[in-house]
C-alpha positions as a Markdown table, in Angstrom:
| # | Residue | x | y | z |
|---|---|---|---|---|
| 1 | Unk | 0.0 | 0.0 | 0.0 |
| 2 | Unk | 1.2 | 3.5 | -0.8 |
| 3 | Unk | 2.5 | 5.7 | 2.0 |
| 4 | Unk | 0.1 | 8.5 | 2.9 |
| 5 | Unk | 0.6 | 12.1 | 4.1 |
| 6 | Unk | -1.9 | 13.9 | 6.3 |
| 7 | Unk | -1.8 | 17.6 | 5.6 |
| 8 | Unk | -3.4 | 20.1 | 7.9 |
| 9 | Unk | -3.8 | 23.9 | 7.3 |
| 10 | Unk | -2.6 | 25.6 | 10.5 |
| 11 | Unk | -2.3 | 29.3 | 9.3 |
| 12 | Unk | -4.6 | 31.6 | 7.4 |
| 13 | Unk | -4.1 | 32.0 | 3.7 |
| 14 | Unk | -4.8 | 35.7 | 4.0 |
| 15 | Unk | -1.7 | 37.5 | 2.9 |
| 16 | Unk | -0.3 | 34.7 | 0.8 |
| 17 | Unk | 0.6 | 35.4 | -2.8 |
| 18 | Unk | -2.0 | 34.3 | -5.3 |
| 19 | Unk | 0.3 | 31.4 | -6.4 |
| 20 | Unk | 0.7 | 30.2 | -2.8 |
| 21 | Unk | -3.0 | 30.5 | -2.2 |
| 22 | Unk | -3.7 | 28.4 | -5.3 |
| 23 | Unk | -1.3 | 25.8 | -4.1 |
| 24 | Unk | -3.1 | 25.5 | -0.8 |
| 25 | Unk | -6.4 | 25.2 | -2.6 |
| 26 | Unk | -5.0 | 22.6 | -5.0 |
| 27 | Unk | -4.0 | 20.5 | -1.9 |
| 28 | Unk | -7.7 | 20.5 | -1.1 |
| 29 | Unk | -7.5 | 22.7 | 2.0 |
| 30 | Unk | -10.1 | 25.4 | 2.4 |
| 31 | Unk | -10.3 | 26.1 | 6.2 |
| 32 | Unk | -7.9 | 26.3 | 9.1 |
| 33 | Unk | -7.5 | 23.0 | 10.9 |
| 34 | Unk | -8.9 | 21.1 | 7.9 |
| 35 | Unk | -7.0 | 17.8 | 7.3 |
| 36 | Unk | -6.7 | 16.1 | 4.0 |
| 37 | Unk | -4.8 | 12.9 | 3.1 |
| 38 | Unk | -2.7 | 12.5 | 0.0 |
| 39 | Unk | -0.4 | 9.8 | -1.5 |
| 40 | Unk | 3.3 | 10.5 | -0.8 |
| 41 | Unk | 4.4 | 11.5 | -4.3 |
| 42 | Unk | 7.0 | 14.0 | -5.5 |
| 43 | Unk | 4.3 | 16.3 | -6.9 |
| 44 | Unk | 2.5 | 16.5 | -3.5 |
| 45 | Unk | 5.9 | 17.0 | -1.7 |
| 46 | Unk | 6.7 | 19.9 | -4.0 |
| 47 | Unk | 3.4 | 21.5 | -3.3 |
| 48 | Unk | 3.9 | 21.1 | 0.4 |
| 49 | Unk | 7.4 | 22.6 | 0.2 |
| 50 | Unk | 6.0 | 25.8 | -1.4 |
| 51 | Unk | 3.8 | 26.6 | 1.6 |
| 52 | Unk | 5.5 | 24.7 | 4.5 |
| 53 | Unk | 5.0 | 27.6 | 6.9 |
| 54 | Unk | 1.2 | 27.3 | 6.7 |
| 55 | Unk | 0.9 | 23.5 | 6.9 |
| 56 | Unk | 1.5 | 20.7 | 9.3 |
| 57 | Unk | 2.4 | 17.3 | 7.8 |
| 58 | Unk | 2.0 | 13.9 | 9.4 |
| 59 | Unk | 4.0 | 11.2 | 7.6 |
| 60 | Unk | 2.3 | 8.1 | 8.8 |
| 61 | Unk | 0.1 | 5.2 | 8.0 |
| 62 | Unk | -3.1 | 5.4 | 6.0 |
| 63 | Unk | -6.4 | 6.4 | 7.6 |
| 64 | Unk | -7.6 | 2.8 | 7.8 |
| 65 | Unk | -4.4 | 1.7 | 9.7 |
| 66 | Unk | -4.5 | 4.8 | 11.9 |
| 67 | Unk | -8.1 | 4.1 | 13.0 |
| 68 | Unk | -7.1 | 0.6 | 14.0 |
| 69 | Unk | -4.1 | 1.8 | 16.1 |
| 70 | Unk | -6.3 | 4.6 | 17.6 |
| 71 | Unk | -8.8 | 2.1 | 18.9 |
| 72 | Unk | -5.9 | -0.1 | 20.2 |
| 73 | Unk | -4.5 | 2.9 | 22.1 |
| 74 | Unk | -7.9 | 3.6 | 23.7 |
| 75 | Unk | -8.1 | 0.0 | 24.9 |
| 76 | Unk | -4.5 | 0.2 | 26.3 |
| 77 | Unk | -5.4 | 3.4 | 28.2 |
| 78 | Unk | -8.5 | 1.9 | 29.7 |
| 79 | Unk | -6.6 | -1.2 | 30.8 |
| 80 | Unk | -3.9 | 1.0 | 32.4 |
| 81 | Unk | -6.5 | 2.8 | 34.5 |
| 82 | Unk | -7.7 | -0.5 | 36.0 |
């Protein structure tokens, strides 16, 4: 399975150049704190590099794998409380 990147917009696009603003929109980000998932490709990496200061990137597993590990972590925490 291809590696995934979770990209989150953490700063406003107000004040960005039109080209940077277009890059953020091309990544599928419209609102602050919105998260999108993309395949880890050189094209996406290049887009992220252009607006790094406004984004937060999580290089991790895909969403399906992340959900599985998230539920496992909840179970571990509840067991630890007992």
